[in-house]
C-alpha positions, 0 to 999 in steps of 0.5 A: 634095368632100373636106375637107382638113387644115389642117395640110397647108399649105406656106408658104416665104418669102424675102427677094429675090423679085424674084431670077432664082432666088429662094430659097425657105425653108419656115417653120417651128413653124406651128401656125395661119393665117389667110389674109384676102383681103379685107384692105386693101380700100377702097371707094367708095360710089357711092349717089345718088338714082337708087338708090331707097334701096338701097346702091350701091358699088365696090372701089376697092382690093383687098388680102389678109394672111396670118398664121402662128403657132406656136412660136419656134425658138430654138439653143442660143445662144439664137439663130434656128435655123429658117431661115423663122423668120429669114427672116420676122423679118429681112423684119419689122425691114427698111424701105423697098424692103427691106421687100419680100420674098416668101411663097408658099403651097399646100396639098399637094393643090395643084399650084401656089403663090400667090405675093406680094410682101409686107412682113411685121411681127412678131406679139407673143411670150409665153405661159404657164406650161406654154407653149412661147413663141409666134413669129408673123408677118404679111405684107401683101401689096403689089400683085398675086399670082401663081401658079407651078407646083410643081417636082419 
């Protein structure tokens, strides 16, 4: 069983996952990520007198989130220069149906993408005296995940 590098994950975003052929843009400058496959779960307790003091319950809702963090990239004019960060930033400002974009991700060793329809939330930006400015986004899945094969 082989271990694999976290730095070998690939993340892409699109503002329109429902397009006939979505345009996926790589999210650049990521240096950490957290994939939570239990975010926004809802459960119900089903314990009753017949449970003899043992907890019983069921999952009623499943959810997931993906947090990406890294370094903010700007051009000389101070505008977003990293196209993938811009897609994420724009999604994080949208409301309603327009807030639902797409994110897909995989490890380089995998032959399929995990694909989500999701909304984005911007992370705090900051840094210290000897740091580069941070950047980040959290995607919250809306609906079920799908998979799609990697195409050359």
